[in-house]
N, C-alpha and C positions, 0 to 999 in steps of 0.2 A: 196509226193503225187500232181499229178503233174494231170494236165484233157488236150486232145488234140483233139482235132475238126476237123472234114471234114467237111467242110461246102463244099458243094453240091449245083451244080445249070447248070443243062445241061451235065450231065456227066463229069464239072471238076470242079479239088479239090482250094478254095481259099489257097491261102498264102503269107503271110507277112515276109516279108525279114527284121530282127532281127534289130535292132542301139543300139548304145550309151553301155554305160560298161555294159552286160551281158554277159553271156554264148550266145557263137555261132556268136554275134554279126557278120553282116553281111551276113550272112548265110541266107536259107529263111527255111520254118518252118511251122506247122503249127498254126491255133491261138491257141493258150493253156493259161496254167497259173497252179501255185499249190493252193491247197486246205484251204482256211482259218480256224481257228480254229472253231472244234463241224460244220462244212459244210461239207456233204453229196455229192457226186462226183456230182451228177445232178444239184443241186444246184449251183456247180462253173464254171459248164461247161455253165449253163445258163448267170453264174452275167458274168463271163472271155465274154460271146459275148459281153454284153452290154458296160462293162470298155471298150474294146482294139476298136471295131467296128460298135459301136451302132445295132448291131442286138438286136432284139427283138426275145425270143423263149421260148411260153409255155412249160414245163416238160415233157408235153408228145411230141412232139415233136424234145426228144434228143433220140437216139438209141443206144441199145451199142454195139461195134466193138466190142473190143478185151480188155485186158491189156498186158504190156511189163514189165519185170521187166528188164530195159537195166544195163549193167556196161560199160560203156565207159572206154574210154583205157585215158582218159584223166578230169577222173570226178568223185565222189561217184558216187554208185549204186542210180537208179531212179523206181519209178513205174510210171506207166502209164496208161490212163482212157482214152480211144480210143470210142469214140461217133460220131456220124454221124448226123447230124441237113440239112436236107431238107429242110425244110419251116422259116422261119423268116418273121418277118415285120422290115422294112426299106432296108437301101442300104447303103453297108459295108463300111467304113469312117474308115481313120485313127486315134484315137481320145488319140492317147499315143503317138505322136510322137518321145519323146526321147526313148523310146521302139519296135518303127517302121516305118521306111523308106518308105514301096514299100507294094501295094497286085498285087498281081499278082495268074490270075486263069489259069491252066493248068488242061490237063489231068491225070490219076493215073500214065500214065503206060508213061508220061515224064517230071518226076518232074524233074526242073534245076538241073546242074553239084555241086552246093556248095547248097545243101540240107541237111539238121542235118539230122543224122542215126537214132533218136528220126524219129523224121517226118515221114523217109522212111519206120521205123518198122511198125509205126501207121498205113501208107500207105497198106502195104504190108499183113499183117494179114486181113485189112480190103478185097482187091483184091480179097484173095486166101481164104476171107472166115474159115479162123482160127481166137480162140478167146485168144491164152493163145503165149508166145514166154521171151526168156530169152539170149537175144542178149550179148554175151561178158565172161558170166558165165565160166566157166569149165564146158565137158558132165557131166552127175550126173554117177553114179555109181550105179551097185547096192545093195541096201542094203546084208548088211552080215546075214544070215544065224542064225538061236535063236538056240542053242545050245539046 
C-alpha cells in the first residue's frame, strides 16, 4: 500500500520528478511512499513528507482525499491512499536526490505530460470530489442471483 500526498500551496500541487533505478524514473509524481510494517497510512504520510521533503506535518494536518486500486498495464496492482496537506512547517527540499531530481508546483489541471497515471488518478479524485476508483481493472459484472 502507498500514500500519495497532495501538498497544496496557493492552489498549486507539489510534484517530484522521480530519479534513479525506480519505477517511473524521469516522470513527475506526487510525493509518495510505501507503508512500513505496522504503520498506519496517516503516520506513513507524515513520515514520507519529512523523509522526502523535510516538511513537518501534524497528523491532524493530513486530510483524506480518496483511495485508488490501480492495475497499471506495466506493473502489479497498487492501492494508493491520497491525502491533502495544506499546513506544514519548512520549505520543500529534495532530501533523497537518488530518488528525486526536481520539484515543481503546478495547478491540478495543468499537470505535465509525463505525469504518472497513479498521480493523475489521485489528483482527479481530489478535483472531482470522488473517494474511490479502480483504473485498469475490467468493468465489474453484477453478482449472479442466488437460486
